[in-house]
C-alpha positions in Angstrom: 0.2 0.0 0.0 1.2 3.1 -0.9 0.8 6.4 0.9 2.1 10.0 1.0 1.5 13.5 0.3 3.9 16.5 -1.6 3.4 19.9 -2.3 5.8 22.2 -4.3 4.3 25.4 -2.5 4.2 24.5 1.2 5.7 21.9 3.5 4.2 19.1 5.2 3.1 19.6 8.9 4.2 17.2 11.8 0.7 15.9 12.3 0.7 14.7 8.5 3.9 12.9 8.8 2.8 11.6 12.0 -0.5 10.0 10.2 1.1 9.0 7.2 3.6 6.9 9.4 0.8 5.6 11.5 -1.1 4.4 8.9 1.8 2.8 7.1 3.5 1.4 9.9 -0.2 -0.2 11.2 -0.9 -1.8 8.0 2.6 -3.3 8.1 1.4 -5.0 11.7 5.1 -4.9 13.2 3.8 -6.3 16.6 6.3 -8.4 17.9 8.7 -8.0 15.3 12.3 -7.3 15.0 12.8 -4.0 12.8 15.8 -2.7 11.5 15.7 1.0 9.8 18.2 2.2 7.5 18.9 5.6 7.3 21.5 8.1 5.6 24.7 9.6 7.3 25.3 13.3 7.9 26.3 13.9 3.9 22.4 14.2 3.3 20.0 16.6 4.9 16.9 15.9 5.9 14.7 15.6 9.5 16.0 12.2 10.6 15.8 13.3 14.0 11.7 13.6 13.4 11.6 10.0 12.1 13.6 9.2 14.8 11.3 10.5 17.4 8.3 9.5 15.6 9.2 5.8 15.0 10.0 5.5 18.5 6.4 7.0 19.2 4.7 4.6 17.1 6.4 1.5 17.2 8.4 1.2 20.9 6.8 -1.5 23.2 5.2 -3.0 20.3 8.4 -4.5 18.5 10.6 -6.8 19.6 13.2 -4.5 18.4 13.9 -1.1 16.7 17.6 -0.9 15.6 19.1 1.6 12.9 21.6 1.0 10.3 23.3 4.0 9.0 23.9 3.7 5.1 27.8 4.8 4.6 28.2 3.2 1.4 32.0 3.7 1.5 31.9 7.1 3.6 33.6 7.6 7.1 31.8 5.9 9.9 30.2 8.2 12.1 31.2 8.8 15.4 29.0 8.6 18.8 28.6 12.1 18.9 27.8 12.6 15.1 24.9 10.0 15.3 23.4 11.8 18.5 23.3 15.0 16.5 21.8 13.0 13.4 19.2 11.4 15.3 18.6 14.8 17.6 19.3 13.2 21.3 21.3 14.2 23.7 23.8 10.8 25.1 21.4 11.3 28.2 18.3 10.7 26.1 19.9 7.8 24.5 20.9 6.4 27.6 17.3 6.9 29.0 14.6 7.8 27.1 15.9 5.5 24.1 17.5 2.8 25.7 17.4 -0.1 24.2 17.7 1.3 20.7 20.7 0.4 18.9 22.7 2.4 16.0 24.8 0.8 13.9 27.3 2.1 11.2 27.6 -0.1 8.1 31.2 -1.7 8.2 32.0 -1.9 4.7 35.4 -1.9 5.3 34.9 -5.7 6.9 34.7 -8.4 4.7 32.8 -10.5 7.8 30.1 -7.5 7.0 28.4 -9.3 3.9 26.3 -12.0 2.6 26.4 -12.9 -0.7 22.4 -13.0 -1.7 22.4 -13.6 -5.7 24.3 -13.1 -9.0 22.8 -10.7 -11.5 23.4 -13.1 -14.8 25.5 -11.6 -17.7 22.6 -11.7 -19.8 20.2 -9.5 -17.5 23.4 -7.1 -17.0 23.6 -6.8 -20.9 20.0 -5.7 -21.2 19.6 -4.0 -17.9 23.0 -1.6 -19.0 21.7 -1.2 -22.5 24.7 -3.0 -24.3 27.4 -1.3 -22.1 28.6 -4.7 -20.3 27.7 -8.4 -20.5 29.3 -9.5 -17.3 27.9 -11.2 -14.1 27.5 -9.1 -10.9 27.4 -10.7 -7.4 25.3 -8.8 -5.2 26.6 -8.9 -1.3 24.8 -7.2 1.1 25.4 -6.3 4.8 24.1 -9.4 6.7 22.8 -7.5 9.6 19.2 -7.1 7.9 18.7 -11.2 8.0 18.5 -10.7 11.9 15.6 -8.5 11.5 11.7 -9.5 10.6 11.1 -6.2 8.8 13.9 -3.8 7.1 12.3 -0.2 6.5 14.6 2.6 4.4 14.0 6.2 5.6 16.1 8.4 3.7 15.7 11.6 0.8 15.5 11.7 -2.5 17.6 14.0 -4.6 18.9 14.5 -8.3 21.8 12.3 -8.2 25.0 11.8 -10.1 25.1 8.2 -10.6 21.5 6.3 -10.5 20.0 9.7 -11.6 17.6 10.4 -8.5 18.7 9.1 -4.7 16.6 7.1 -2.5 14.6 4.0 -2.8 16.5 0.7 -3.3 19.5 2.9 -3.3 19.7 2.6 0.5 20.8 -0.9 -0.1 23.1 -0.3 -3.2 25.2 1.3 -2.4 24.2 2.0 1.1 24.9 -1.3 2.7 26.3 -3.0 0.1 29.6 -4.6 -1.0 32.0 -3.5 -3.2 31.0 -5.4 -6.2 27.8 -3.5 -7.0 29.5 -0.2 -5.9 31.8 -0.3 -8.2 29.8 -2.0 -11.4 26.9 0.9 -10.9 29.0 3.9 -10.4 31.2 2.7 -13.7 28.1 2.5 -15.1 26.9 5.7 -14.4 30.3 7.2 -15.2 30.3 6.0 -19.2 26.8 7.6 -19.4 28.5 10.4 -17.2 27.0 12.4 -15.0 26.0 15.4 -17.2 23.9 13.1 -18.8 22.4 11.1 -15.8 21.6 13.7 -12.7 17.8 14.1 -12.7 16.8 11.5 -15.0 14.4 9.0 -13.6 14.7 6.0 -15.4 18.2 5.0 -16.0 20.2 1.9 -16.4 22.0 2.2 -12.8 18.5 2.4 -11.6 17.3 -0.9 -13.4 20.6 -2.4 -11.7 19.7 -1.3 -8.5 16.3 -2.6 -8.2 17.3 -6.2 -9.9 20.0 -6.7 -7.3 17.2 -5.6 -4.5 15.0 -8.0 -5.9 17.5 -10.7 -4.1 16.5 -8.9 -0.7 13.9 -12.1 0.3 12.4 -10.1 3.3 9.5 -7.3 4.0 10.5 -4.0 3.3 8.9 -0.7 3.5 10.5 2.3 2.4 9.8 6.3 3.5 10.8 8.5 0.8 11.2 12.0 1.9 11.4 15.1 -0.3 13.3 17.7 1.6 13.6 21.2 1.7 16.6 21.7 4.4 15.2 20.2 7.1 12.0 20.7 6.4 9.3 18.1 4.4 8.0 19.2 1.2 6.6 15.5 0.8 6.7 11.7 2.0 5.9 8.8 0.7 5.4 5.5 2.2 5.2 2.0 0.2 7.4 -0.5 -1.6 11.0 0.7 -2.2 10.0 1.2 -5.8 6.6 2.9 -5.6 7.7 5.2 -2.6 11.0 6.5 -4.6 8.7 6.6 -8.0 6.6 9.5 -6.3 9.3 11.1 -4.6 11.5 11.3 -7.5 8.9 12.9 -9.5 8.3 15.4 -6.6 12.1 16.0 -6.0 12.0 16.9 -10.1 10.2 19.7 -9.2 11.4 21.0 -5.5 15.2 20.4 -6.6 16.1 21.4 -9.9 16.5 24.8 -10.8 16.5 26.4 -14.5 18.7 29.0 -15.7 18.1 31.2 -19.3 21.8 31.4 -19.8 25.0 29.5 -18.8 27.6 31.3 -16.6 31.5 31.7 -17.0 32.2 31.1 -13.4 30.2 29.3 -10.6 31.4 29.7 -6.8 29.9 26.4 -5.0 30.0 27.0 -1.6 29.9 23.9 0.3 28.3 23.6 3.8 30.1 21.5 6.4 28.4 18.5 6.2 30.8 17.6 3.6 33.9 16.9 5.1 35.9 16.1 2.0 36.4 16.3 -1.7 34.6 12.9 -2.3 31.1 14.3 -0.8 31.7 18.0 -1.6 32.0 17.3 -5.4 28.3 17.4 -5.4 29.0 21.3 -5.9 30.3 20.4 -9.1 27.5 17.6 -10.3 24.9 19.9 -9.5 26.8 22.8 -11.2 28.3 21.4 -14.2 25.1 21.7 -16.7 25.0 25.5 -16.1 28.6 26.2 -16.8 29.4 27.6 -20.2 31.7 25.7 -22.3 35.7 26.9 -21.0 34.0 27.8 -17.9 35.2 27.0 -14.4 33.5 25.8 -11.1 34.9 26.9 -7.9 34.4 24.4 -4.9 34.6 27.0 -1.7 35.1 24.5 1.1 37.8 26.5 3.4 36.9 23.8 6.3 37.7 20.9 3.6 41.7 19.6 4.0 41.6 16.0 2.2 40.3 14.9 -0.7 39.1 11.6 0.2 39.2 10.2 4.1 38.8 6.2 2.3 40.2 6.6 -1.2 42.7 9.4 -1.1 45.6 7.6 -2.0 44.2 6.1 -5.3 42.9 9.5 -6.1 46.5 10.8 -6.0 47.7 8.1 -7.9 45.1 8.2 -10.9 44.2 11.9 -10.7 41.0 13.7 -12.1 40.5 12.9 -15.9 36.9 13.1 -18.1 35.5 9.6 -18.8 37.5 8.8 -22.1 41.0 9.3 -20.5 40.3 6.2 -18.5 38.3 4.5 -21.5 40.9 5.0 -24.0 43.7 3.7 -21.7 41.4 0.6 -20.1 44.0 -1.6 -19.8 46.5 1.0 -17.6 43.5 1.2 -15.1 40.8 -1.7 -15.2 42.3 -3.2 -12.1 41.5 0.3 -10.2 38.5 0.4 -8.2 36.0 1.0 -10.8 34.0 3.5 -8.4 37.1 5.4 -7.6 37.3 6.2 -11.4 33.6 7.2 -11.7 33.9 9.4 -9.1 37.2 11.1 -11.0 35.3 11.4 -14.2 32.3 13.1 -12.1 34.2 15.8 -10.7 36.2 16.7 -13.7 33.5 16.9 -15.8 32.6 15.8 -19.6 35.6 16.5 -22.0 37.8 14.7 -25.0 40.8 12.7 -25.0 42.1 12.3 -28.3 45.8 11.6 -29.2 47.3 11.8 -25.8 45.8 15.1 -25.2 42.7 15.8 -22.8 40.1 18.3 -22.9 37.4 19.0 -20.2 35.1 21.1 -21.3 35.0 23.0 -18.2 37.8 23.9 -15.5 37.3 22.9 -11.8 39.0 24.3 -8.8 39.5 24.0 -5.1 39.2 27.0 -3.1 40.3 24.6 0.2 42.9 23.6 2.7 44.1 21.2 0.1 47.5 22.7 -1.0 48.0 24.0 -4.7 50.8 21.0 -5.3 48.3 18.5 -4.2 45.3 20.3 -6.1 48.2 20.2 -9.5 49.1 16.5 -8.7 45.3 15.1 -9.3 44.5 17.7 -12.0 42.5 20.3 -10.6 43.0 23.9 -10.3 43.8 25.5 -6.7 42.7 29.3 -5.2 43.4 30.4 -2.0 40.0 30.4 -0.2 41.4 33.1 1.7 41.1 35.1 -1.5 37.3 34.7 -1.6 34.7 36.0 0.2 31.3 34.8 -0.9 28.9 37.5 0.4 31.0 40.0 -1.8 31.1 37.6 -4.7 27.5 37.3 -4.5 27.3 40.9 -4.1 28.5 41.5 -8.1 27.0 43.1 -10.7 28.4 40.2 -13.3 26.2 38.1 -15.2 28.5 35.8 -16.1 29.2 34.9 -12.4 26.3 32.6 -10.0 27.1 32.1 -6.6 25.8 29.1 -4.8 25.7 29.8 -0.9 24.3 26.1 -0.1 25.5 23.9 -3.0 25.2 19.9 -3.0 21.6 19.2 -3.2 19.7 21.5 -5.7 20.2 20.6 -9.3 20.5 23.8 -12.0 20.1 23.3 -15.5 19.5 25.3 -18.5 16.0 26.0 -20.0 15.4 24.0 -23.0 
């Protein structure tokens, strides 16, 4: 059963959210069952604190367990302090009001975390990828979920550089999945390019993710919020595919801004919820479509001093490049993690590689604490963040400049 509400011109009230949750959770008949709720880490905005409180009010005392798993993908694990901030409780409240509730990080770095739940055959992959690949893909998943009777996804839907729109079954893959699916789906998206895939509802990557999720043989429920900061424009609850589909339609109206003409320069001011370039690269993905050829995106994040806490060594080795840099030298790069190669192409943007010469469509510059030598090493530009005052830039009378004060979630496109 699908329930939900969504609006482009107003926000949902807490009573409306509670009513939708009460209806759907009642229909799920969870009394006496062990429930695991999958939630996003701190790189996604939204009122996870509200959902945490309402789940407890509506389920605690009736269910046998009410636990949480953070869908890290391959992001850094969250500290206890960060987890408490994410779910909106103090350590005292966690020990008293919410005693018995457990919150787990997805331990993606530990091979013992995973169970193989199936293999997508090569002929299915060929069909789903629209002929780009013909290889079997093993599907590994955090085996913790099988200790529960019911899994609930609770995470927002935004335009996304790899899959088109985030949310739904993406909280399984890559949220709590093994490396094989992560690498394959990310490189499939990179071949299509972020420029083409972001903000597109039905994509080959989404098709592969949904096919992988079909191997999860247990009850699944999905809460798909469409957020505006920490508020809700919409909430849809049902199966992962149905709830995601409705939310993606609303996200396409709420999270996409259209510009009449492209800009020569874009300043993406990154909020502190992005703590390395691996996550702050969204300041490039979401703005690339409105940057004129030969223009520049500046990722302004003076709080960042690391390219990637997880994959930085590999990025230092391969650098940031356009897709065809890797495709036309595939024998040299095919043994690197495909997900890292995908990230490289997403941040560098579209471009060409011919006869050993790489020509990106636009320039990408970091205004962070990452030193100029390292920026040059990975094939990115450098600008001293102390030379940039975002408020002063925003006040300039310059029709070729766009300043985005909270970049990373809104997608910018050109009017067709």
